[in-house]
Backbone as CSV, one residue per row, in Angstrom:
resi,resn,N_x,N_y,N_z,CA_x,CA_y,CA_z,C_x,C_y,C_z
1,MET,0.847,-1.217,0.000,0.000,0.000,0.000,0.872,1.252,0.000
2,GLY,1.884,1.226,0.885,2.768,2.388,0.967,3.511,2.623,-0.322
3,ALA,3.918,1.516,-0.960,4.635,1.655,-2.232,3.756,2.274,-3.285
4,SER,2.476,1.860,-3.301,1.535,2.406,-4.300,1.352,3.895,-4.109
5,VAL,1.209,4.305,-2.855,1.040,5.736,-2.563,2.281,6.507,-3.004
6,GLY,3.441,5.937,-2.764,4.695,6.607,-3.138,4.814,6.767,-4.637
7,ILE,4.468,5.710,-5.362,4.542,5.784,-6.826,3.538,6.783,-7.360
8,GLY,2.312,6.766,-6.752,1.288,7.727,-7.194,1.733,9.152,-6.963
9,GLY,2.369,9.381,-5.821,2.857,10.734,-5.534,3.935,11.155,-6.496
10,LEU,4.788,10.182,-6.866,5.867,10.488,-7.815,5.299,10.869,-9.179
11,ILE,4.260,10.118,-9.600,3.624,10.415,-10.897,2.998,11.799,-10.881
12,VAL,2.295,12.101,-9.793,1.659,13.422,-9.688,2.721,14.516,-9.691
13,GLY,3.792,14.290,-8.966,4.863,15.292,-8.920,5.502,15.512,-10.273
14,THR,5.720,14.390,-10.983,6.317,14.502,-12.326,5.391,15.247,-13.269
15,SER,4.091,14.968,-13.196,3.103,15.646,-14.035,3.093,17.140,-13.767
16,MET,3.194,17.497,-12.493,3.219,18.919,-12.151,4.460,19.603,-12.701
17,LEU,5.588,18.898,-12.688,6.819,19.460,-13.246,6.693,19.687,-14.751
18,VAL,6.039,18.706,-15.419,5.821,18.850,-16.870,4.942,20.050,-17.150
19,VAL,3.852,20.185,-16.388,2.952,21.322,-16.560,3.688,22.629,-16.311
20,LEU,4.524,22.650,-15.251,5.291,23.850,-14.924,6.264,24.194,-16.052
21,ALA,6.906,23.156,-16.606,7.855,23.388,-17.694,7.142,23.960,-18.919
22,LEU,5.967,23.431,-19.233,5.188,23.941,-20.364,4.772,25.380,-20.132
23,ALA,4.384,25.683,-18.899,3.973,27.051,-18.582,5.145,28.015,-18.718
24,VAL,6.319,27.607,-18.239,7.506,28.458,-18.351,7.873,28.679,-19.813
25,ASN,7.772,27.592,-20.594,8.095,27.693,-22.019,7.144,28.654,-22.715
26,ALA,5.847,28.589,-22.380,4.851,29.486,-22.969,5.142,30.936,-22.603
27,ILE,5.537,31.160,-21.339,5.880,32.515,-20.901,7.095,33.029,-21.663
28,ASP,8.101,32.148,-21.848,9.308,32.542,-22.589,8.964,32.936,-24.018
29,LEU,8.083,32.148,-24.654,7.690,32.439,-26.036,6.953,33.769,-26.128
30,ARG,6.049,33.999,-25.166,5.314,35.275,-25.155,6.258,36.451,-24.931
31,LEU,7.230,36.268,-24.016,8.196,37.330,-23.732,9.052,37.620,-24.967
32,GLU,9.497,36.538,-25.640,10.312,36.705,-26.851,9.528,37.430,-27.937
33,SER,8.256,37.032,-28.100,7.401,37.686,-29.093,7.194,39.149,-28.758
34,SER,7.010,39.456,-27.481,6.804,40.841,-27.053,8.051,41.677,-27.305
35,LEU,9.223,41.092,-27.023,10.470,41.823,-27.247,10.688,42.090,-28.730
36,GLU,10.339,41.095,-29.571,10.459,41.285,-31.014,9.527,42.391,-31.494
37,THR,8.327,42.430,-30.928,7.365,43.475,-31.293,7.885,44.848,-30.903
38,ILE,8.487,44.929,-29.709,9.050,46.203,-29.245,10.198,46.635,-30.144
39,ASP,11.089,45.675,-30.487,12.214,45.998,-31.363,11.728,46.478,-32.718
40,SER,10.693,45.789,-33.238,10.148,46.176,-34.542,9.552,47.568,-34.485
41,ALA,8.877,47.870,-33.378,8.259,49.189,-33.237,9.300,50.287,-33.139
42,ASN,10.496,49.932,-32.626,11.549,50.931,-32.479,12.322,51.187,-33.763
43,GLU,12.161,50.305,-34.776,12.859,50.488,-36.037,12.223,51.634,-36.812
44,PRO,13.014,52.616,-37.238,12.433,53.749,-37.964,11.920,53.323,-39.335
45,VAL,10.829,53.943,-39.760,10.225,53.663,-41.057,10.805,54.632,-42.082
46,PRO,11.092,54.167,-43.302,11.588,55.084,-44.333,10.606,56.217,-44.577
47,SER,11.111,57.351,-45.027,10.245,58.495,-45.322,10.789,59.222,-46.544
48,PHE,9.911,59.455,-47.527,10.298,60.124,-48.762,9.318,61.246,-49.088
49,THR,9.794,62.214,-49.852,8.896,63.185,-50.481,9.042,63.037,-51.992
50,ILE,7.932,63.244,-52.701,7.976,63.321,-54.160,8.058,64.801,-54.492
51,ASP,9.242,65.248,-54.886,9.483,66.676,-55.068,8.805,67.222,-56.316
52,ASN,8.798,66.440,-57.360,8.058,66.822,-58.560,7.623,65.558,-59.288
53,ALA,6.522,65.651,-60.001,6.004,64.530,-60.780,5.397,65.135,-62.041
54,ASP,6.197,65.166,-63.096,5.809,65.856,-64.326,5.497,64.856,-65.427
55,ILE,4.419,65.113,-66.150,4.040,64.248,-67.254,4.031,65.038,-68.554
56,ALA,4.593,64.439,-69.592,4.539,65.013,-70.935,3.972,63.932,-71.846
57,THR,2.792,64.164,-72.384,2.158,63.151,-73.237,2.621,63.244,-74.691
58,GLY,3.352,64.318,-75.019,3.886,64.464,-76.372,5.386,64.668,-76.360
59,ALA,6.082,63.960,-75.472,7.535,64.095,-75.359,8.210,63.493,-76.594
60,ILE,9.216,64.178,-77.076,9.986,63.655,-78.204,10.939,62.595,-77.669
61,THR,10.760,61.364,-78.130,11.555,60.258,-77.592,12.457,59.592,-78.626
62,SER,12.280,59.939,-79.893,13.125,59.321,-80.909,13.290,60.245,-82.106
63,LEU,14.519,60.295,-82.640,14.837,61.080,-83.829,15.423,60.168,-84.898
64,GLN,15.518,60.701,-86.097,16.267,60.008,-87.130,17.178,61.007,-87.850
65,ILE,18.297,60.488,-88.349,19.225,61.326,-89.118,18.828,61.229,-90.590
66,ASP,18.223,62.276,-91.100,17.801,62.271,-92.504,18.982,62.488,-93.441
67,ASN,19.924,63.302,-93.002,21.128,63.542,-93.794,22.266,63.824,-92.818
68,PRO,23.345,63.024,-92.842,24.438,63.236,-91.886,25.238,64.496,-92.157
69,GLY,25.166,65.021,-93.397,25.922,66.216,-93.737,27.423,65.989,-93.634
70,SER,28.160,67.089,-93.566,29.621,67.003,-93.432,30.147,68.306,-92.854
71,GLY,31.357,68.235,-92.308,32.021,69.424,-91.809,31.548,69.917,-90.449
72,TYR,30.735,69.157,-89.752,30.243,69.588,-88.440,31.217,69.191,-87.330
73,VAL,31.084,69.861,-86.196,31.728,69.424,-84.960,30.615,69.061,-83.981
74,ASN,30.936,68.281,-82.963,29.910,67.901,-81.977,29.189,69.147,-81.465
75,GLY,27.870,69.065,-81.425,27.126,70.253,-81.036,25.772,69.938,-80.448
76,THR,24.901,70.933,-80.446,23.571,70.794,-79.847,22.489,70.976,-80.901
77,ILE,21.305,70.484,-80.573,20.142,70.642,-81.432,18.983,71.178,-80.605
78,SER,18.047,71.823,-81.267,16.852,72.350,-80.615,15.682,72.187,-81.582
79,ALA,14.539,72.759,-81.246,13.345,72.580,-82.069,12.642,73.906,-82.291
80,ILE,12.078,74.075,-83.476,11.252,75.243,-83.785,9.949,74.750,-84.394
81,GLY,8.931,75.572,-84.275,7.640,75.184,-84.833,6.975,74.098,-84.016
82,GLY,5.997,73.464,-84.638,5.213,72.486,-83.903,4.367,73.177,-82.853
83,THR,3.624,72.416,-82.098,2.815,72.964,-81.014,3.359,72.426,-79.709
84,GLY,4.109,73.249,-79.010,4.734,72.823,-77.767,6.084,73.488,-77.591
85,SER,6.876,72.991,-76.648,8.184,73.586,-76.376,9.010,72.647,-75.509
86,GLY,10.275,73.026,-75.351,11.113,72.367,-74.351,12.129,71.379,-74.852
87,PHE,12.170,71.080,-76.157,13.109,70.067,-76.627,14.527,70.623,-76.744
88,THR,15.497,69.856,-76.278,16.917,70.125,-76.527,17.635,68.794,-76.675
89,GLY,18.770,68.826,-77.347,19.531,67.604,-77.523,20.947,67.892,-77.968
90,THR,21.698,66.838,-78.220,23.071,66.965,-78.689,23.287,65.991,-79.840
91,PHE,24.388,66.195,-80.582,24.757,65.248,-81.629,26.268,65.097,-81.655
92,THR,26.710,63.974,-82.181,28.140,63.720,-82.336,28.440,63.421,-83.800
93,VAL,29.687,63.649,-84.174,30.086,63.479,-85.573,31.286,62.543,-85.673
94,ASN,31.546,62.077,-86.915,32.733,61.254,-87.156,33.898,62.122,-87.632
95,SER,34.947,61.497,-88.109,36.151,62.238,-88.482,35.948,63.177,-89.665
96,SER,34.911,62.927,-90.469,34.642,63.818,-91.601,33.586,64.875,-91.282
97,GLY,33.144,64.884,-90.017,32.153,65.877,-89.612,30.731,65.493,-89.940
98,ALA,30.490,64.215,-90.303,29.128,63.743,-90.563,28.452,63.361,-89.247
99,ILE,27.180,63.705,-89.113,26.429,63.396,-87.890,26.178,61.895,-87.829
100,VAL,26.582,61.267,-86.728,26.433,59.811,-86.613,25.532,59.383,-85.452
101,SER,25.274,60.280,-84.507,24.410,59.908,-83.384,23.812,61.151,-82.751
102,TRP,22.769,60.946,-81.963,22.090,62.047,-81.284,21.695,61.591,-79.882
103,SER,21.435,62.557,-79.022,20.979,62.271,-77.664,20.004,63.361,-77.242
104,ILE,18.948,62.975,-76.557,17.937,63.935,-76.093,18.255,64.317,-74.649
105,THR,18.400,65.606,-74.390,18.651,66.074,-73.025,17.368,66.579,-72.354
106,SER,16.408,67.041,-73.149,15.089,67.420,-72.634,14.056,67.047,-73.682
107,HIS,13.073,66.228,-73.294,12.096,65.710,-74.251,11.080,66.756,-74.719
108,GLY,10.862,67.779,-73.879,9.830,68.747,-74.216,8.449,68.108,-74.206
109,ASP,7.469,68.840,-74.718,6.090,68.334,-74.792,5.400,68.998,-75.979
110,TYR,5.007,68.200,-76.975,4.459,68.743,-78.220,3.212,67.956,-78.634
111,SER,2.251,68.678,-79.201,1.072,68.019,-79.763,1.198,67.841,-81.271
112,SER,2.235,68.418,-81.870,2.575,68.179,-83.276,4.092,68.266,-83.414
113,ASN,4.627,67.578,-84.398,6.084,67.507,-84.529,6.699,68.857,-84.878
114,PRO,7.736,69.248,-84.124,8.488,70.451,-84.497,9.568,70.107,-85.523
115,ILE,10.261,71.126,-85.984,11.414,70.938,-86.861,12.674,70.937,-85.997
116,ILE,13.516,69.944,-86.176,14.767,69.860,-85.424,15.831,70.673,-86.160
117,VAL,16.500,71.566,-85.432,17.520,72.419,-86.041,18.867,72.203,-85.357
118,ILE,19.923,72.344,-86.143,21.292,72.248,-85.630,21.715,73.636,-85.171
119,ASP,22.051,73.735,-83.904,22.403,75.033,-83.346,23.769,75.493,-83.852
120,GLY,23.873,76.785,-84.090,25.144,77.368,-84.533,25.918,77.958,-83.364
121,PRO,27.108,78.461,-83.680,27.671,78.496,-85.044,28.284,77.162,-85.466
122,GLN,28.034,76.786,-86.723,28.644,75.615,-87.350,29.076,76.073,-88.747
123,SER,30.092,76.910,-88.786,30.455,77.612,-90.022,30.887,76.683,-91.149
124,THR,31.434,75.514,-90.811,31.887,74.616,-91.883,30.922,73.460,-92.134
125,GLY,29.897,73.340,-91.311,28.954,72.231,-91.475,27.893,72.547,-92.518
126,SER,27.447,71.511,-93.239,26.408,71.731,-94.245,25.588,70.479,-94.471
127,ASN,24.328,70.715,-94.814,23.384,69.682,-95.275,22.937,68.681,-94.211
128,GLY,23.339,68.841,-92.973,22.882,67.928,-91.925,21.411,68.142,-91.612
129,ALA,20.694,67.061,-91.386,19.259,67.179,-91.080,18.807,66.024,-90.200
130,LEU,18.005,66.353,-89.177,17.387,65.354,-88.311,15.902,65.649,-88.213
131,SER,15.100,64.636,-87.882,13.662,64.855,-87.740,13.096,63.973,-86.634
132,VAL,11.904,64.313,-86.189,11.223,63.586,-85.109,10.622,62.296,-85.653
133,VAL,10.839,61.203,-84.930,10.224,59.927,-85.286,9.067,59.597,-84.347
134,THR,9.293,59.801,-83.048,8.298,59.365,-82.071,8.061,60.417,-80.997
135,ARG,6.785,60.635,-80.680,6.380,61.390,-79.503,5.531,60.463,-78.632
136,SER,5.827,60.410,-77.341,5.089,59.522,-76.447,5.072,60.098,-75.037
137,THR,4.426,59.387,-74.133,4.331,59.833,-72.740,5.634,59.567,-71.991
138,VAL,6.121,60.584,-71.311,7.309,60.459,-70.457,6.995,61.106,-69.117
139,ILE,7.373,60.454,-68.037,7.128,60.986,-66.694,8.467,61.180,-65.987
140,ASP,8.679,62.397,-65.491,9.881,62.732,-64.729,9.505,62.866,-63.260
141,VAL,10.210,62.137,-62.405,9.926,62.168,-60.969,11.235,62.334,-60.207
142,ASN,11.234,63.208,-59.203,12.361,63.345,-58.273,11.861,63.051,-56.870
143,ILE,12.566,62.167,-56.175,12.193,61.834,-54.799,13.371,62.113,-53.874
144,THR,13.065,62.490,-52.632,14.106,62.772,-51.641,13.880,61.922,-50.400
145,ASN,14.950,61.311,-49.908,14.900,60.553,-48.659,14.955,61.548,-47.503
146,VAL,13.814,61.807,-46.872,13.747,62.776,-45.774,13.750,62.089,-44.411
147,GLY,13.928,60.775,-44.411,13.974,60.041,-43.155,15.397,59.812,-42.684
148,SER,15.545,58.885,-41.737,16.861,58.586,-41.161,17.377,57.222,-41.594
149,VAL,16.638,56.560,-42.485,16.977,55.193,-42.891,17.700,55.203,-44.241
150,ILE,18.779,54.429,-44.332,19.446,54.207,-45.612,18.651,53.132,-46.355
151,VAL,18.159,53.457,-47.532,17.231,52.573,-48.236,17.867,52.037,-49.524
152,PRO,17.910,50.719,-49.705,18.362,50.172,-50.989,17.420,50.609,-52.105
153,VAL,17.982,50.950,-53.256,17.161,51.402,-54.385,16.125,50.352,-54.769
154,ASN,16.515,49.066,-54.679,15.591,48.023,-55.119,14.475,47.718,-54.115
155,GLU,14.398,48.467,-53.008,13.285,48.307,-52.077,12.231,49.395,-52.248
156,VAL,12.434,50.265,-53.233,11.481,51.350,-53.497,10.667,51.001,-54.734
157,TRP,9.333,51.159,-54.634,8.432,50.872,-55.745,7.651,52.137,-56.097
158,VAL,7.448,52.337,-57.386,6.657,53.480,-57.840,5.485,52.976,-58.670
159,PHE,4.402,53.761,-58.634,3.163,53.372,-59.299,2.596,54.566,-60.063
160,LEU,1.812,54.267,-61.076,1.060,55.290,-61.796,-0.411,54.936,-61.707
161,ASP,-1.200,55.856,-61.136,-2.639,55.640,-60.934,-2.920,54.341,-60.177
162,GLY,-2.057,54.022,-59.217,-2.267,52.840,-58.388,-1.920,51.532,-59.062
163,GLU,-1.424,51.594,-60.297,-1.063,50.385,-61.038,0.329,50.576,-61.641
164,ASN,0.656,49.772,-62.666,1.935,49.909,-63.365,3.117,49.900,-62.394
165,ALA,3.103,49.001,-61.439,4.165,48.951,-60.427,5.511,48.674,-61.073
166,ARG,6.488,49.504,-60.729,7.852,49.306,-61.214,8.820,49.513,-60.059
167,ASN,9.789,48.631,-59.973,10.844,48.808,-58.987,11.740,49.954,-59.430
168,LEU,12.109,50.800,-58.484,12.904,51.984,-58.815,14.201,51.609,-59.525
169,ALA,14.789,50.483,-59.151,16.059,50.073,-59.749,15.926,49.813,-61.249
170,THR,14.730,49.395,-61.706,14.539,49.093,-63.130,14.317,50.341,-63.959
171,LEU,14.118,51.488,-63.308,13.870,52.737,-64.026,15.147,53.552,-64.211
172,SER,16.300,52.907,-63.968,17.598,53.572,-64.139,17.662,54.905,-63.406
173,PRO,17.496,54.870,-62.072,17.505,56.131,-61.314,18.848,56.837,-61.408
174,ILE,18.801,58.147,-61.334,20.023,58.940,-61.341,20.544,58.975,-59.907
175,ALA,21.316,57.948,-59.538,21.807,57.825,-58.163,23.284,57.465,-58.184
176,ASP,23.997,57.839,-57.114,25.440,57.591,-57.031,25.764,56.163,-56.618
177,SER,24.780,55.448,-56.050,25.043,54.091,-55.586,23.730,53.318,-55.579
178,ASP,23.792,52.094,-55.038,22.599,51.256,-54.941,21.784,51.577,-53.694
179,TYR,22.175,52.629,-52.981,21.466,53.011,-51.764,21.076,54.483,-51.829
180,ILE,19.934,54.793,-51.217,19.496,56.180,-51.118,19.702,56.614,-49.673
181,TYR,20.649,57.489,-49.457,20.996,57.917,-48.113,20.115,59.084,-47.666
182,PRO,19.960,59.267,-46.361,19.176,60.412,-45.881,19.651,61.721,-46.515
183,GLY,18.731,62.484,-47.056,19.045,63.745,-47.714,19.272,63.622,-49.207
184,ASP,19.441,62.400,-49.718,19.671,62.201,-51.154,18.393,62.442,-51.955
185,THR,18.559,63.045,-53.123,17.467,63.193,-54.081,17.787,62.343,-55.299
186,VAL,16.821,61.542,-55.719,16.989,60.632,-56.851,15.964,60.976,-57.923
187,GLY,16.430,61.073,-59.161,15.532,61.366,-60.269,15.396,60.186,-61.197
188,VAL,14.212,59.998,-61.752,13.981,58.955,-62.752,13.194,59.549,-63.909
189,VAL,13.435,59.008,-65.092,12.662,59.372,-66.272,11.982,58.097,-66.749
190,TRP,10.663,58.045,-66.635,9.883,56.847,-66.934,9.382,56.930,-68.363
191,ARG,9.942,56.075,-69.223,9.563,56.030,-70.630,8.777,54.752,-70.916
192,GLY,8.530,54.495,-72.180,7.870,53.256,-72.580,6.417,53.187,-72.159
193,LEU,5.744,54.317,-72.128,4.352,54.377,-71.660,3.367,54.613,-72.795
194,GLY,3.837,54.507,-74.028,2.946,54.764,-75.160,2.475,56.204,-75.146
195,ASN,1.211,56.408,-75.413,0.621,57.748,-75.357,-0.457,57.829,-74.276
196,THR,-0.280,57.024,-73.223,-1.266,56.963,-72.150,-1.186,58.195,-71.258
197,VAL,-2.348,58.638,-70.782,-2.426,59.764,-69.852,-2.620,59.217,-68.435
198,PHE,-1.794,59.695,-67.497,-1.898,59.289,-66.099,-2.143,60.525,-65.236
199,GLU,-2.635,60.287,-64.019,-2.980,61.401,-63.127,-2.143,61.458,-61.858
200,THR,-1.681,60.297,-61.361,-1.019,60.275,-60.059,0.212,59.380,-60.076
201,ALA,1.275,59.844,-59.441,2.463,59.021,-59.192,2.530,58.729,-57.701
202,ALA,2.838,57.493,-57.356,2.911,57.097,-55.947,4.194,56.324,-55.686
203,LEU,4.595,56.310,-54.416,5.812,55.620,-53.980,5.497,54.779,-52.757
204,SER,6.080,53.582,-52.712,5.899,52.695,-51.565,7.228,52.062,-51.193
205,CYS,7.517,52.039,-49.885,8.781,51.454,-49.427,8.653,50.982,-47.979
206,ASN,8.634,49.679,-47.788,8.689,49.086,-46.441,7.701,49.711,-45.457
207,GLY,6.463,49.829,-45.885,5.423,50.355,-45.008,5.150,51.832,-45.152
208,PHE,5.993,52.554,-45.882,5.778,53.985,-46.118,5.167,54.170,-47.504
209,ASN,4.152,55.037,-47.603,3.487,55.321,-48.866,3.231,56.815,-49.006
210,THR,3.403,57.329,-50.223,3.073,58.713,-50.513,2.707,58.826,-51.975
211,ALA,2.015,59.901,-52.329,1.583,60.087,-53.727,1.568,61.573,-54.062
212,ARG,1.601,61.861,-55.369,1.545,63.242,-55.836,0.862,63.293,-57.196
213,THR,0.084,64.330,-57.412,-0.591,64.519,-58.686,0.410,64.877,-59.773
214,LEU,0.293,64.231,-60.935,1.157,64.539,-62.067,0.744,65.869,-62.675
215,GLU,1.728,66.652,-63.075,1.450,67.982,-63.635,2.053,68.104,-65.019
């Protein structure tokens, strides 16, 4: 009889120890979860401003060289006529002064094609001619990191009208590195939008969201 009572007491005692161990483990898990929540709450959230969000639905995005001419030196091009304004660009020449390539520095915004002109003085150049091939929608956006967090470029997403999500890194941002440091301003030129009209540009990054009306 005494042995049975002793064994029963041992079983009860062991069961209580198991229950106590489970309770301690549950408390530890809750404490760990609470500490993680506190740490997460203490982590600063990224913060950005959209400094400008400009849309041009008739931006000049492509030219063609109708006549390379001869005798030119590397120079600039501009536009006259058409309905709109703002186009500027540059061109380069080969050893004989023939125009071989062009680059757009400002797309402008036009509802009809302007005439592309070679800026002077180009006293020895002659017969060179370029013309507009394509006008399409281009969006220029500048964002500034106004928070205290260093943000990788590939963690920033931009949207147009709540859709068309693009990672900032794929838009070839004008940045010095793969990170956006506090105080840095990053610019992007969003092309390849056809002739679509949009109203809003938005930015999202690790829980932070902001938007601005396109102008």
